[in-house]
C-alpha positions in Angstrom: 8.8 2.0 3.0 10.2 5.4 1.9 8.8 7.5 -1.0 10.7 10.3 -2.6 9.7 12.8 -5.4 12.6 14.0 -7.3 15.1 12.7 -4.7 13.4 14.5 -1.8 11.6 12.2 0.9 7.8 12.9 1.0 6.4 10.0 2.5 7.2 7.4 5.0 5.1 4.0 5.9 5.1 1.0 7.6 2.8 -2.1 7.3 1.7 -1.4 10.8 -0.1 1.6 9.5 -2.8 -0.9 8.2 -4.4 -2.3 11.4 -1.2 -3.0 13.0 -0.4 -5.4 10.3 -1.6 -5.8 6.6 -2.8 -9.4 7.1 -5.2 -8.1 9.9 -7.1 -6.0 7.0 -7.6 -9.4 5.4 -8.6 -11.1 8.4 -11.2 -8.5 9.1 -12.3 -8.6 5.6 -13.0 -12.5 6.0 -14.6 -12.1 9.3 -17.2 -9.4 7.8 -17.9 -11.7 5.1 -18.3 -14.7 7.3 -21.0 -12.8 9.2 -23.0 -12.7 6.1 -22.2 -16.2 4.8 -19.9 -14.8 2.2 -16.2 -16.3 1.4 -13.2 -14.7 -0.3 -12.8 -16.8 -3.5 -9.2 -18.4 -4.0 -7.2 -16.1 -6.3 -9.1 -12.8 -5.4 -6.8 -9.7 -5.3 -7.1 -7.9 -2.1 -5.8 -4.5 -1.5 -5.0 -4.2 2.1 -4.9 -0.4 2.5 -2.4 2.3 2.1 0.8 3.0 3.9 0.9 6.4 3.3 -1.2 9.5 2.3 -1.7 10.2 -1.4 1.0 12.4 -3.0 0.2 15.1 -5.5 2.4 14.7 -8.6 3.0 16.8 -11.5 4.1 16.3 -15.1 8.0 15.7 -14.8 7.9 14.2 -11.2 9.9 11.1 -10.6 8.8 9.0 -7.8 10.6 6.2 -6.1 9.1 4.0 -3.5 11.5 1.7 -1.6 10.4 -1.2 0.5 12.7 -2.6 3.2 14.1 -6.1 1.9 11.5 -6.0 -1.1 13.1 -3.4 -3.7 12.2 -0.4 -5.4 9.5 0.8 -7.5 10.0 3.9 -9.7 7.8 5.8 -11.9 8.0 8.9 -14.2 5.1 11.3 -14.8 4.8 12.7 -18.1 
């Protein structure tokens, strides 16, 4: 993914940044819960981890995040 702030690239990231693959963090969570005889209930929302560091934004900033083969997400801060 590529993140821009006001048209300037501020972060680059890849799914591999999350334990080599985002699914690996879900598998790790399931394994850790299993050791405690717990489960992940069906329909649970799981955040697998960040692809980049946090980015400081200010009023007026326009952030666009482009995900390869998935599209863009954009936001304007007021």
